[in-house]
C-alpha positions in Angstrom: 49.6 27.9 -9.2 45.8 27.3 -9.3 44.7 24.5 -6.9 43.7 21.6 -9.1 40.2 20.4 -8.6 40.1 16.6 -8.1 37.7 14.4 -9.9 34.8 12.6 -8.2 37.0 10.2 -6.4 39.2 11.5 -3.6 43.0 10.7 -3.9 44.0 7.6 -2.0 46.4 9.6 0.2 45.9 13.2 1.3 48.9 15.5 1.2 47.8 16.9 4.6 44.9 17.3 7.0 41.6 18.9 6.4 40.8 21.5 9.1 37.1 22.5 9.1 36.2 25.8 10.9 32.5 26.5 11.3 30.6 29.2 13.1 28.3 32.2 12.9 28.9 35.5 11.1 31.5 37.9 12.4 33.2 35.4 14.7 36.6 35.7 13.0 36.7 32.5 11.0 38.5 34.0 8.0 41.2 35.6 10.1 41.8 32.6 12.2 41.7 30.2 9.2 44.2 32.3 7.3 46.6 32.4 10.3 46.3 28.6 10.9 46.9 27.9 7.2 49.9 30.2 6.9 51.6 28.6 9.9 50.9 25.0 8.7 51.8 25.7 5.1 48.2 24.8 4.0 45.9 26.5 1.6 42.9 28.4 3.0 39.5 29.2 1.6 36.5 31.1 2.9 33.6 29.2 1.4 31.2 32.2 1.9 33.1 33.9 -0.8 31.9 31.3 -3.2 28.2 32.0 -2.5 28.8 35.8 -2.7 30.6 35.3 -6.0 27.6 33.4 -7.4 25.3 36.2 -6.1 27.4 38.8 -8.0 27.3 36.7 -11.2 23.6 36.2 -11.0 23.1 40.0 -10.6 25.5 40.7 -13.5 23.7 38.2 -15.7 20.2 39.4 -14.8 19.2 36.1 -13.2 16.8 36.8 -10.3 18.3 35.3 -7.1 14.8 34.1 -6.1 14.7 31.8 -9.2 16.1 28.7 -7.5 16.5 26.6 -10.7 18.0 29.4 -12.8 20.6 30.3 -10.1 21.6 26.6 -9.6 21.9 26.1 -13.4 24.0 29.3 -13.6 26.4 27.9 -11.0 26.9 24.7 -13.1 27.6 26.7 -16.3 30.4 28.8 -14.8 34.1 28.0 -14.9 35.3 28.1 -11.3 39.0 28.6 -10.4 40.7 29.0 -7.0 44.1 30.8 -7.3 46.3 31.1 -4.2 47.7 34.4 -3.1 51.3 34.5 -1.8 49.8 34.0 1.7 48.1 30.9 0.4 44.6 32.1 0.6 42.6 30.7 -2.3 40.7 33.4 -4.2 37.7 32.8 -6.4 37.8 33.4 -10.1 34.7 33.0 -12.3 35.2 32.6 -16.1 38.8 33.8 -15.6 37.8 37.0 -13.7 38.6 37.8 -10.1 35.4 38.4 -8.1 37.2 40.1 -5.2 36.3 43.7 -6.3 32.6 42.9 -6.2 32.1 40.9 -3.1 31.5 43.7 -0.5 28.9 45.5 -2.7 25.8 46.0 -0.7 23.6 44.4 -3.3 25.8 41.3 -3.5 25.8 41.0 0.3 22.0 41.1 0.4 21.6 38.7 -2.5 24.1 36.2 -1.1 21.7 35.1 1.7 19.1 34.0 -0.9 21.8 32.2 -2.9 23.1 30.4 0.2 19.6 29.1 1.0 19.1 27.7 -2.5 19.2 23.8 -2.1 20.5 23.3 -5.6 23.3 25.8 -5.1 24.3 24.2 -1.8 24.4 20.8 -3.4 26.6 22.2 -6.2 28.9 24.0 -3.8 29.3 21.0 -1.6 30.5 19.0 -4.5 32.8 21.8 -5.6 34.2 22.2 -2.0 34.8 18.4 -1.7 36.8 18.4 -4.9 38.7 21.5 -3.8 39.7 19.9 -0.5 40.1 16.3 -1.6 43.9 16.4 -1.6 44.0 17.7 2.0 46.4 20.3 3.3 43.6 22.8 3.5 41.8 25.0 6.0 38.2 25.5 5.0 35.8 27.8 6.8 32.0 28.1 6.5 28.8 27.1 8.1 28.5 23.4 7.3 32.1 22.2 6.6 32.5 19.9 9.5 28.9 18.7 9.6 28.3 18.2 5.9 31.0 19.0 3.4 33.8 17.1 5.3 32.3 15.1 8.1 35.5 13.1 8.0 37.8 16.1 8.5 40.7 15.3 10.8 40.1 18.5 12.8 36.7 20.3 13.3 36.4 23.6 15.1 33.3 25.4 15.9 34.2 29.0 16.6 31.8 31.1 18.6 31.6 34.5 20.4 29.1 36.7 22.0 26.9 38.6 19.5 28.0 42.0 20.8 31.6 41.2 20.3 31.0 39.7 16.9 29.2 42.9 15.9 32.0 45.1 17.1 34.5 43.0 15.1 32.5 43.3 12.0 31.9 47.0 12.5 35.7 47.6 12.9 36.4 45.5 9.8 33.9 47.5 7.7 35.2 50.9 9.0 38.8 49.8 8.3 37.8 49.0 4.7 36.3 52.5 4.3 32.7 51.4 4.3 30.1 53.4 6.2 28.5 51.4 9.0 26.5 51.8 12.2 27.2 49.4 15.1 23.5 48.9 15.9 22.7 48.2 12.2 25.6 45.7 12.0 24.4 43.9 15.1 20.8 43.7 13.8 22.0 42.4 10.5 24.1 39.8 12.2 21.2 38.5 14.3 19.1 38.2 11.2 21.9 36.3 9.5 22.3 34.0 12.5 18.5 33.2 12.4 18.6 32.5 8.6 21.6 30.2 9.0 20.1 28.3 12.0 16.7 27.8 10.3 17.9 27.0 6.8 16.3 23.8 5.6 19.4 22.4 3.9 22.6 22.0 5.9 21.9 24.7 8.6 24.5 26.1 10.9 25.2 23.5 13.7 28.0 22.1 15.7 29.4 18.8 14.7 29.2 16.2 17.5 33.0 15.8 17.4 34.0 19.4 17.0 36.1 21.4 19.4 34.1 24.4 20.5 36.2 27.6 21.0 34.6 30.7 22.4 36.7 33.7 21.2 34.8 36.4 23.1 37.7 37.2 25.4 40.5 35.9 23.2 42.4 37.6 20.4 42.1 35.9 17.0 45.8 35.2 17.1 45.3 33.4 20.5 42.5 31.3 18.9 44.7 30.4 16.0 47.5 29.3 18.4 45.1 27.0 20.2 44.1 25.4 16.9 47.7 25.0 15.7 48.7 23.3 19.0 45.7 21.0 18.7 46.6 20.0 15.2 50.2 19.4 16.1 49.3 17.4 19.1 47.4 15.1 16.9 50.1 14.5 14.3 49.6 17.5 12.0 52.4 19.5 10.7 
């Protein structure tokens, strides 16, 4: 069943908590978020997928990603749906079509940084993400979930790790998917992405003042997920 997008006003009572997971690229947010959501019976969404989906659509429609107004207008014209998998991960559909087969394309990955830095797009995505999570019972990961999208989230986690470890994780992920990759190139791309995220003028990557910071450099992602689950349950979450 597709998660119903709420209207402008949030429901008076949430069905569950909102768990916001922020952090830099390659730190394991998606894996951790999925594990936490599955254990709690929540939905999970990787908000980065939404920006990559729009980048793919812009390329397919011939809209230059550098044209800020055109890309923001395109985002508003599309029909956005978020359909859960059996594992409760919400997958993005645009105009009824799954975007999953296109998101790892090299051109889409390169274009997504420009799309994510577009102020109009970020405003649109923020509204969309707030509607998507308004009913609660959701784990949402990204760069500005706890600081901007849901500053009132019941649980905020900033997940971090040493850049070399993050690069190794992303490298293994790419190789496992069959993609060609060089570790040094992956590390350099990650550092560039970190810099872009930190210097972005609108909603840059930062740590919420009330977030729990978890360094996963020397932890498995399952261990990180267990820490978060214990934290949620200690504070009355299911």
